[in-house]
C-alpha positions as CSV (number, residue, x, y, z in Angstrom):
1,M,0.0,0.0,0.0
2,K,2.8,2.4,0.7
3,H,4.1,2.2,-2.8
4,L,0.6,2.4,-4.4
5,S,0.1,5.5,-2.3
6,S,3.5,6.8,-3.5
7,L,2.5,6.3,-7.1
8,L,-0.8,8.2,-6.5
9,L,1.0,10.9,-4.6
10,G,3.5,11.3,-7.3
11,L,0.8,11.6,-10.0
12,G,-1.1,14.0,-7.8
13,L,2.0,16.2,-7.4
14,I,2.6,16.2,-11.2
15,F,-1.0,16.7,-12.5
16,G,-3.0,17.9,-9.5
17,L,-2.2,21.6,-9.9
18,T,-3.0,22.0,-13.5
19,S,-6.7,22.5,-13.0
20,S,-7.2,22.5,-9.3
21,V,-7.7,26.2,-8.6
22,A,-10.7,26.5,-10.9
23,A,-12.3,23.4,-9.3
24,E,-11.5,24.1,-5.6
25,T,-14.5,24.8,-3.3
26,W,-12.4,25.9,-0.3
27,T,-10.1,28.7,0.8
28,I,-7.2,29.2,3.3
29,D,-8.2,32.3,5.3
30,S,-5.1,32.3,7.5
31,Y,-1.8,30.4,7.8
32,S,0.3,30.9,10.9
33,T,3.7,29.2,11.3
34,S,5.6,29.0,14.6
35,L,9.2,27.8,14.5
36,S,11.2,27.1,17.7
37,L,14.9,26.3,17.3
38,G,16.3,24.1,20.0
39,T,19.9,24.1,21.4
40,D,20.3,20.7,19.8
41,G,19.6,22.2,16.3
42,V,16.2,20.5,16.0
43,L,13.4,22.7,14.8
44,S,9.9,22.4,16.4
45,V,7.2,23.4,13.9
46,K,3.6,24.3,14.5
47,E,1.4,25.2,11.6
48,D,-2.1,26.6,12.2
49,I,-4.2,26.6,9.0
50,T,-7.7,28.0,8.8
51,A,-9.5,26.3,6.0
52,N,-13.0,27.3,4.9
53,F,-15.0,24.7,3.0
54,S,-18.1,25.7,0.9
55,S,-18.9,22.0,0.2
56,D,-18.5,18.8,2.1
57,Q,-14.9,17.6,2.3
58,H,-13.1,15.0,4.4
59,G,-10.3,17.4,5.3
60,I,-6.9,18.6,3.9
61,F,-3.6,17.1,3.1
62,R,-0.2,18.7,3.7
63,D,2.8,17.9,1.5
64,I,6.1,18.5,3.3
65,P,9.3,18.0,1.2
66,F,12.2,16.2,3.0
67,A,14.8,16.2,0.2
68,Y,16.7,19.3,-0.8
69,Q,19.6,20.6,-2.8
70,D,21.8,22.9,-0.7
71,S,24.9,24.7,-2.0
72,A,26.4,24.9,1.5
73,R,26.4,21.1,1.8
74,G,26.9,19.9,-1.7
75,N,24.3,17.8,-3.5
76,R,21.2,16.3,-1.9
77,Y,20.5,16.3,1.8
78,Y,17.4,15.3,3.8
79,M,15.3,16.3,6.7
80,K,13.8,13.8,9.2
81,F,10.4,14.5,10.7
82,S,9.1,13.1,14.0
83,D,6.5,13.5,16.7
84,I,3.8,14.4,14.1
85,A,0.5,15.5,15.6
86,V,-2.7,16.9,14.1
87,T,-5.7,18.7,15.6
88,R,-8.9,20.2,14.2
89,N,-10.5,23.0,16.1
90,A,-8.1,22.1,19.1
91,A,-9.2,18.5,19.2
92,S,-7.2,15.5,18.0
93,E,-7.9,14.6,14.4
94,P,-7.1,11.3,12.6
95,F,-4.4,11.4,9.9
96,E,-2.3,9.2,7.7
97,Q,1.3,9.5,6.4
98,E,2.4,8.7,2.9
99,T,5.8,9.2,1.2
100,S,6.9,9.8,-2.3
101,S,10.5,10.3,-3.6
102,T,11.0,13.6,-1.9
103,T,7.8,14.4,0.0
104,L,5.9,13.4,3.1
105,R,2.2,13.7,2.8
106,V,0.0,14.1,5.9
107,R,-3.5,13.3,5.0
108,I,-5.9,14.8,7.6
109,G,-9.5,13.7,8.2
110,D,-11.7,10.7,8.2
111,A,-12.8,9.0,5.0
112,D,-16.2,8.2,6.7
113,N,-16.9,11.7,7.7
114,T,-17.0,15.2,6.1
115,V,-16.7,18.7,7.3
116,R,-18.0,22.1,6.1
117,G,-17.4,25.7,6.9
118,S,-14.4,27.2,8.8
119,Q,-12.0,24.6,10.3
120,L,-8.8,25.3,12.2
121,Y,-6.1,22.6,11.5
122,G,-3.0,22.4,13.7
123,I,0.0,20.4,12.4
124,S,3.0,20.0,14.6
125,Y,6.2,18.1,14.1
126,R,10.0,18.1,14.8
127,A,12.4,18.5,11.9
128,E,16.1,17.4,12.0
129,G,18.6,18.6,9.5
130,T,17.2,22.1,9.0
131,V,20.3,24.1,9.7
132,S,23.3,24.3,7.3
133,E,26.6,26.1,7.8
134,D,29.7,27.4,6.1
135,E,32.9,28.8,7.6
136,T,31.4,32.1,8.5
137,A,27.8,31.4,9.7
138,Q,24.9,29.0,10.1
139,Y,21.7,29.3,8.1
140,L,18.1,28.4,8.7
141,N,16.0,28.8,5.5
142,W,12.3,27.9,5.8
143,D,9.4,28.1,3.4
144,S,6.6,29.1,5.7
145,V,4.2,28.7,2.8
146,G,5.2,26.5,-0.2
147,D,4.4,27.0,-3.8
148,Q,2.4,23.8,-4.1
149,W,-0.8,24.8,-2.4
150,A,-3.9,24.3,-4.5
151,V,-5.6,27.5,-3.4
152,P,-4.3,31.0,-2.5
153,V,-3.2,31.6,1.1
154,E,-4.4,34.7,3.0
155,N,-2.9,36.3,6.1
156,A,0.4,34.3,6.3
157,T,2.6,35.0,9.4
158,T,5.7,33.4,10.8
159,T,7.3,33.5,14.3
160,I,10.8,32.1,14.9
161,T,11.8,31.7,18.5
162,L,15.5,31.3,19.3
163,P,17.1,29.5,22.3
164,P,18.5,31.8,25.0
165,S,22.0,30.9,23.8
166,I,21.4,32.7,20.6
167,P,20.4,36.4,21.3
168,V,18.1,37.7,18.5
169,S,20.4,40.7,18.2
170,T,23.1,38.4,16.7
171,V,20.8,37.0,14.0
172,S,19.9,38.7,10.7
173,G,16.8,37.8,8.8
174,V,15.2,38.4,5.5
175,C,11.9,37.3,3.9
176,Y,10.7,36.8,0.4
177,V,7.5,36.3,-1.5
178,G,7.6,35.2,-5.0
179,I,8.3,32.3,-7.4
180,Q,11.2,29.9,-6.9
181,G,14.5,31.9,-6.5
182,S,12.8,35.3,-6.3
183,T,14.6,37.9,-4.2
184,N,11.7,40.3,-4.0
185,G,11.5,41.4,-0.4
186,G,8.6,43.8,-0.8
187,G,5.9,41.2,-0.2
188,C,6.6,40.6,3.5
189,T,8.2,42.2,6.6
190,I,10.4,40.7,9.3
191,T,11.2,42.3,12.6
192,Q,13.0,41.4,15.8
193,D,11.2,40.8,19.1
194,P,13.9,41.1,21.8
195,T,11.4,40.5,24.6
196,N,10.6,37.0,23.4
197,N,14.0,36.5,21.7
198,A,12.2,35.9,18.4
199,L,11.7,37.2,14.9
200,I,8.2,38.0,13.6
201,S,7.3,38.0,9.9
202,Q,4.1,38.8,8.0
203,A,3.3,38.4,4.4
204,N,1.7,41.6,3.0
205,T,0.1,39.9,0.0
206,T,-1.9,36.8,-0.9
207,I,0.4,33.8,-1.5
208,T,-0.9,32.4,-4.8
209,P,-0.3,28.9,-6.1
210,G,3.2,28.7,-7.6
211,T,4.7,31.3,-5.2
212,S,6.4,30.9,-1.8
213,Y,6.7,32.8,1.4
214,T,10.3,32.2,2.7
215,I,12.3,33.1,5.7
216,N,16.1,33.2,5.6
217,L,18.1,33.5,8.9
218,A,21.8,33.9,9.4
219,L,23.0,32.6,12.8
220,P,26.4,33.0,14.4
221,A,28.9,30.3,13.5
222,G,28.7,27.4,16.0
223,A,25.4,28.5,17.3
224,V,23.8,25.0,17.3
225,P,25.0,21.5,16.4
226,V,24.5,20.9,12.6
227,T,23.1,17.5,11.6
228,A,23.7,16.8,7.9
229,I,21.5,13.9,6.9
230,T,22.9,12.4,3.7
231,E,20.8,9.3,3.5
232,N,17.1,9.1,2.9
233,P,15.5,8.5,6.3
234,Y,12.4,7.0,4.6
235,A,14.4,4.5,2.6
236,L,14.0,0.7,3.0
237,S,15.7,-1.1,5.9
238,A,18.5,-3.5,5.3
239,S,16.2,-6.5,5.9
240,A,13.7,-5.1,3.4
241,R,16.4,-4.7,0.8
242,L,17.6,-8.3,1.4
243,S,14.0,-9.5,1.0
244,I,13.6,-7.7,-2.3
245,L,16.9,-9.1,-3.5
246,V,16.2,-12.7,-2.5
247,G,12.6,-12.5,-3.7
248,S,13.6,-11.0,-7.0
249,V,16.2,-13.6,-7.7
250,I,14.0,-16.6,-6.7
251,G,10.9,-15.2,-8.4
252,G,12.9,-14.3,-11.6
253,L,14.5,-17.8,-11.8
254,G,11.3,-19.5,-11.1
255,L,9.4,-17.7,-13.9
256,F,12.2,-18.3,-16.3
257,L,12.1,-22.0,-15.6
258,V,8.3,-22.0,-16.0
259,N,8.7,-20.3,-19.4
260,F,11.4,-22.7,-20.5
261,I,9.5,-25.8,-19.4
262,T,6.3,-24.6,-21.0
263,W,8.2,-23.8,-24.2
264,Y,10.0,-27.2,-24.2
265,N,6.9,-29.2,-23.6
266,H,4.3,-27.2,-25.6
267,G,5.9,-24.4,-27.6
268,R,8.8,-25.9,-29.6
269,D,8.7,-28.2,-32.6
270,S,9.8,-31.5,-31.2
271,K,9.3,-33.7,-34.3
272,R,12.6,-35.2,-35.3
273,L,13.8,-34.8,-38.9
274,R,14.2,-37.8,-41.0
275,S,17.3,-38.2,-43.2
276,I,17.6,-35.3,-45.7
277,A,18.3,-36.2,-49.4
278,P,19.3,-33.6,-52.0
279,V,16.5,-32.1,-54.0
280,F,17.5,-30.8,-57.4
281,A,14.5,-28.6,-58.3
282,S,13.3,-25.6,-56.5
283,P,10.3,-26.2,-54.2
284,K,7.2,-25.7,-56.4
285,E,5.1,-24.3,-53.5
286,L,7.8,-22.0,-52.0
287,R,9.0,-18.8,-53.6
288,P,12.5,-17.6,-52.5
289,A,11.2,-15.4,-49.6
290,E,9.0,-18.2,-48.3
291,F,11.8,-20.7,-48.6
292,G,14.1,-18.6,-46.3
293,A,11.3,-17.7,-43.9
294,L,10.2,-21.3,-43.6
295,L,13.7,-22.6,-42.8
296,R,14.3,-19.9,-40.1
297,Q,10.7,-19.7,-39.0
298,G,10.8,-15.9,-39.5
299,S,11.4,-13.3,-42.2
300,S,14.4,-11.0,-42.7
301,I,15.7,-8.4,-45.1
302,A,17.4,-11.2,-47.0
303,D,13.9,-12.4,-48.1
304,I,13.2,-8.9,-49.6
305,S,16.6,-9.1,-51.5
306,A,15.8,-12.6,-52.7
307,T,12.4,-11.5,-54.0
308,I,14.0,-8.6,-55.9
309,I,16.5,-11.0,-57.5
310,D,13.6,-13.4,-58.3
311,F,11.8,-10.5,-60.0
312,A,14.8,-10.0,-62.3
313,R,15.0,-13.8,-63.0
314,R,11.3,-13.7,-64.0
315,G,11.9,-10.8,-66.4
316,L,9.9,-8.3,-64.3
317,I,12.8,-5.9,-63.6
318,T,16.4,-5.1,-64.6
319,I,19.3,-4.7,-62.3
320,E,22.0,-2.2,-63.3
321,Q,25.3,-1.6,-61.4
322,R,27.0,1.6,-62.1
323,A,29.6,3.8,-60.5
324,S,29.3,7.5,-59.8
325,G,31.9,10.1,-58.6
326,V,35.7,10.0,-59.1
327,L,38.7,8.7,-57.3
328,I,38.2,8.5,-53.6
329,F,34.7,9.9,-54.0
330,K,33.7,7.0,-56.3
331,K,30.8,5.0,-55.1
332,K,28.7,2.1,-56.4
333,E,25.0,2.3,-57.1
334,T,22.4,-0.4,-57.8
335,V,19.5,0.6,-60.0
336,L,16.3,-1.4,-60.0
337,A,14.0,-0.7,-62.9
338,I,10.6,-2.1,-63.9
339,A,10.9,-4.0,-67.2
340,S,7.5,-5.5,-67.7
341,Y,4.1,-5.9,-66.0
342,P,3.5,-9.2,-64.2
343,P,0.8,-11.5,-65.5
344,A,-2.5,-11.0,-63.8
345,G,-2.6,-12.8,-60.4
346,S,1.0,-14.0,-60.6
347,L,2.3,-11.9,-57.7
348,L,1.6,-12.8,-54.1
349,P,0.5,-9.9,-51.8
350,Y,4.0,-9.5,-50.3
351,E,5.5,-9.5,-53.8
352,S,3.2,-6.8,-55.0
353,Y,4.1,-4.7,-51.9
354,I,7.8,-5.1,-52.5
355,R,7.5,-4.3,-56.2
356,T,5.5,-1.1,-55.6
357,N,7.4,0.2,-52.6
358,F,11.0,-0.9,-53.3
359,I,11.1,-0.5,-57.1
360,G,8.0,1.1,-58.8
361,S,4.7,0.4,-60.4
362,N,5.0,1.3,-64.1
363,I,7.4,0.3,-66.8
364,G,10.4,2.6,-66.7
365,D,10.0,3.3,-63.0
366,Q,13.3,2.9,-61.1
367,S,14.9,3.1,-57.7
368,V,18.5,3.8,-56.9
369,Y,20.2,2.2,-53.9
370,P,21.6,3.1,-51.4
371,T,18.8,5.6,-50.6
372,T,18.0,7.9,-47.7
373,D,14.3,7.4,-48.1
374,E,13.0,7.6,-44.5
375,R,10.2,5.2,-45.3
376,M,12.5,2.2,-46.0
377,A,12.4,0.8,-42.4
378,Q,8.6,1.0,-42.4
379,Y,8.5,-0.7,-45.8
380,A,10.8,-3.5,-44.7
381,Q,8.9,-4.2,-41.6
382,E,5.6,-4.4,-43.5
383,A,7.1,-6.6,-46.2
384,Q,8.4,-9.0,-43.7
385,S,5.1,-9.1,-42.0
386,L,3.3,-9.9,-45.3
387,I,5.8,-12.7,-46.0
388,M,4.9,-14.4,-42.8
389,K,1.2,-13.9,-43.6
390,S,1.4,-15.6,-47.0
391,T,-1.0,-18.5,-47.4
392,V,1.9,-21.0,-47.5
393,M,3.5,-19.7,-44.3
394,Q,0.2,-19.6,-42.5
395,E,-0.4,-23.2,-43.5
396,C,3.1,-24.3,-42.5
397,I,3.8,-22.7,-39.2
398,E,1.4,-22.5,-36.3
399,A,1.7,-20.6,-33.0
400,S,1.5,-22.6,-29.8
401,T,-1.5,-20.9,-28.1
402,P,-1.1,-22.5,-24.6
403,A,2.6,-21.7,-24.4
404,R,2.1,-18.2,-25.7
405,W,-0.5,-17.5,-23.0
406,V,2.2,-18.3,-20.4
407,H,4.8,-16.2,-22.2
408,G,2.4,-13.3,-22.6
409,A,1.5,-13.4,-18.9
410,T,5.2,-13.2,-18.2
411,I,5.6,-10.1,-20.3
412,V,2.7,-8.5,-18.4
413,C,4.2,-9.5,-15.0
414,G,7.6,-8.1,-15.9
415,A,6.1,-4.9,-17.1
416,L,4.0,-4.5,-13.9
417,L,7.1,-5.2,-11.7
418,T,9.0,-2.3,-13.3
419,I,6.4,0.2,-12.0
420,P,7.0,-0.3,-8.2
421,A,10.7,-0.8,-9.0
422,F,10.9,2.6,-10.7
423,I,9.0,4.2,-7.8
424,G,11.2,2.5,-5.3
425,L,14.4,3.7,-7.1
426,S,13.1,7.2,-7.0
427,E,12.5,7.0,-3.3
428,D,15.6,5.1,-2.3
429,V,18.9,6.3,-3.8
430,S,20.7,3.2,-2.4
431,L,19.4,1.3,-5.4
432,A,17.7,-1.3,-3.2
433,W,15.0,-1.7,-5.8
434,L,17.4,-2.2,-8.7
435,P,17.2,-6.1,-8.5
436,L,13.4,-5.9,-8.9
437,L,13.8,-3.6,-11.8
438,L,16.3,-5.9,-13.5
439,V,14.1,-8.9,-12.9
440,G,11.1,-7.0,-14.3
441,I,13.1,-6.2,-17.4
442,G,14.5,-9.7,-17.6
443,L,11.0,-11.2,-17.5
444,V,9.8,-8.9,-20.3
445,V,12.8,-10.0,-22.4
446,T,12.2,-13.7,-21.4
447,G,8.5,-13.5,-22.3
448,I,9.2,-11.9,-25.7
449,V,11.9,-14.4,-26.6
450,F,9.9,-17.5,-25.7
451,F,6.8,-16.0,-27.2
452,A,8.7,-15.6,-30.5
453,L,10.1,-19.2,-30.2
454,S,6.7,-20.8,-29.5
455,K,5.8,-21.8,-33.0
456,R,6.0,-25.1,-34.7
457,F,5.5,-26.7,-38.1
458,T,2.2,-28.2,-39.2
459,A,2.1,-31.6,-41.0
460,R,2.3,-29.7,-44.3
461,G,5.0,-27.5,-42.9
462,H,7.1,-30.5,-42.1
463,E,6.8,-31.9,-45.6
464,L,7.7,-28.6,-47.2
465,R,10.5,-28.2,-44.8
466,Y,12.0,-31.5,-45.8
467,E,11.9,-30.4,-49.4
468,A,13.4,-27.0,-48.6
469,L,16.2,-28.6,-46.6
470,G,16.9,-31.0,-49.5
471,Y,17.2,-28.0,-51.8
472,K,19.5,-26.3,-49.4
473,L,21.6,-29.4,-49.1
474,F,21.9,-29.4,-52.9
475,M,23.2,-25.9,-52.9
476,E,25.6,-26.6,-50.1
477,K,27.0,-29.6,-51.9
478,A,26.9,-28.2,-55.4
479,E,30.4,-29.3,-56.2
480,T,29.3,-33.0,-56.0
481,H,26.6,-32.3,-58.7
482,R,28.6,-30.6,-61.5
483,Q,26.8,-32.7,-64.2
484,K,23.4,-31.2,-63.2
485,F,24.8,-27.7,-63.9
486,L,26.3,-28.8,-67.2
487,E,22.9,-30.3,-68.3
488,D,20.9,-27.2,-67.4
489,G,22.7,-23.9,-68.2
490,Q,20.0,-21.9,-66.3
491,L,20.2,-23.9,-63.1
492,Y,22.6,-21.6,-61.4
493,E,20.4,-18.6,-62.1
494,Q,17.4,-20.4,-60.6
495,L,19.3,-21.2,-57.5
496,I,20.5,-17.6,-56.8
497,P,17.3,-16.1,-55.2
498,Y,17.0,-19.1,-52.9
499,A,20.6,-18.9,-51.9
500,V,20.2,-15.2,-51.1
501,S,17.3,-15.9,-48.8
502,I,19.3,-18.2,-46.6
503,G,22.6,-16.3,-46.8
504,I,24.8,-18.8,-48.8
505,V,25.0,-17.0,-52.1
506,S,28.7,-16.3,-51.9
507,Q,29.5,-19.9,-51.0
508,L,27.4,-21.1,-53.9
509,T,28.9,-18.8,-56.5
510,K,32.5,-19.6,-55.5
511,K,31.7,-23.3,-56.0
512,L,30.3,-22.6,-59.5
513,E,33.4,-20.7,-60.4
514,S,35.7,-23.5,-59.1
515,M,33.7,-26.0,-61.3
516,N,34.1,-23.9,-64.4
517,V,30.4,-24.0,-65.0
518,P,29.4,-21.8,-68.0
519,T,27.5,-18.8,-66.7
520,P,26.2,-16.6,-69.5
521,Q,25.2,-13.0,-68.6
522,P,21.4,-12.8,-67.8
523,V,19.4,-10.5,-70.0
524,W,18.2,-8.7,-66.9
525,F,21.7,-7.6,-65.8
526,I,23.1,-4.4,-67.1
527,G,26.8,-4.1,-66.5
528,S,30.3,-5.3,-67.5
529,D,32.8,-8.0,-66.5
530,F,30.1,-10.6,-65.8
531,S,31.0,-14.0,-64.3
532,A,29.5,-16.6,-62.1
533,G,30.6,-14.6,-59.2
534,S,28.8,-11.6,-60.6
535,L,25.4,-13.0,-59.6
536,G,26.6,-13.5,-56.0
537,Q,28.1,-10.0,-56.0
538,I,24.9,-8.5,-57.4
539,S,22.8,-10.3,-54.8
540,S,25.2,-9.2,-52.1
541,D,25.1,-5.6,-53.4
542,V,21.3,-5.5,-53.5
543,S,21.1,-6.9,-49.9
544,T,23.8,-4.4,-48.7
545,A,22.1,-1.5,-50.4
546,L,18.7,-2.4,-48.9
547,S,20.2,-3.0,-45.5
548,S,22.2,0.3,-45.5
549,S,19.1,2.2,-46.7
550,I,16.9,0.7,-44.0
551,S,19.5,1.2,-41.3
552,S,19.9,4.9,-42.4
553,A,16.1,5.4,-42.3
554,S,15.8,3.8,-38.9
555,S,18.4,6.1,-37.2
556,S,17.2,9.5,-38.7
557,G,15.2,10.4,-36.6
558,G,21.1,29.8,-2.0
559,G,18.7,32.4,-0.9
560,G,15.4,33.6,-2.3
561,A,11.9,32.4,-2.4
562,G,11.5,28.7,-2.2
563,S,15.0,28.0,-1.0
564,G,14.5,26.3,2.3
565,G,12.9,23.6,4.4
566,G,9.2,23.4,4.9
567,G,7.4,24.5,1.8
568,G,5.6,22.1,-0.4
569,G,1.8,22.6,-0.2
570,G,-1.4,20.6,0.0
571,G,-5.0,20.5,-0.9
572,S,-8.4,19.1,0.2
573,W,-9.9,15.7,-0.2
């Protein structure tokens, strides 16, 4: 509950003031602050707030910051509050305490009862760590009225009583009214009261939301002991930190094992492959992109490159390689141009998408790669999605629904764990909540990985996979089948798109060269110095050009008001 309250408090502090003034049905008619500095350096605080409600309310809440930045001490320091007591109209009143990363909230009132009209609330507490010092003096800076109140504050006054050991004549004081850092002293007065060894201040104007009423006192050096609190007094205890660490590790490992066992028993494809024999003809039911996606159970940029090479082989486009620039500025470009219209119904949905968005629609349209077109990453993502949605892929690979429910739940659990972890880290600079955050992130990653892996082949998928593996084996062992290439002069050209899709095109073309297989220049290639290796180089260049274009597209894209303790603000509820 503490951390749920912290989340709600944090959200309230961020968003609560944007529209509160217009919606408030109450006022603060007076705000009297009494400060008494003890010889031990501890400050006793008493705030008397007269709230006037024009509608039924449960009470008010008071937000008191306990974390500050102070130039005299360095970075962050803290205050510690104790002996908190609350009254309403001089009688004891119920209240609850909540903490956020920097603020203590005192929520005053009863959720079962409401009040109306003028109510005098008294809030008293002791504050340690309020005095700072340097080599010449000590300083007590206090925001008697903070800038986070939801309504204007009228008739604000402050009385600071000093111990007998610090005569008021040895103390200098100033007051400010204004926004954070303002040094406008015209909005308030401060005078010495030698009789009571005190200073008395009064605001001469209304303290509006967003402005503060601040008292700055300079005390003699060594006047009181200075307590510098450098660790968050509201942070978790050592035992709580250990519990979080142990619980995070055990829970994280447990959920990882649950995901692994679920995937192993229900999510993976457990059917063993039978012996693979070479297949010499391309799979009739698998186009190059589907061939690669089936073998890896997922699509990649290589499938887009394979589809483009297959377009050229089918006479739909031409591929031209040309150089531009001179000397060290010389660069290679790959030009893809529409050569003919495809027969009606001959293109699959993903092929139509790739043709239109990566090349063009009409004869003569062309695209030059590399390109800086910022849409490339989006096009590639959609093309890969369409490949996986093709009829063949949908019939070959099925998702394991029971396993994915577990993995999806793990992602949700991990995401939910990061919320209290982030809140805890903001509250506790000792990083006690870091293990929970890491476990939360780890569970999200675990769920995503196993979710992606939880897919398996259907009966038809297994048969096509055997055929695809046989064709892959043929390409990998091409040197043992030289006669096949001599009998069919176009065989090497038919193999290239499939080799591109599984990343073995360079390996294949080197084997063709070593076998001295005749490799006439394809009619769709425009360039010079063609050889068997040229097809591999063309394919590699197309893939490189697409990858670089897609990667490029993905990446383009002291003193003054409000300077002391106290402060904060509050509202009604």
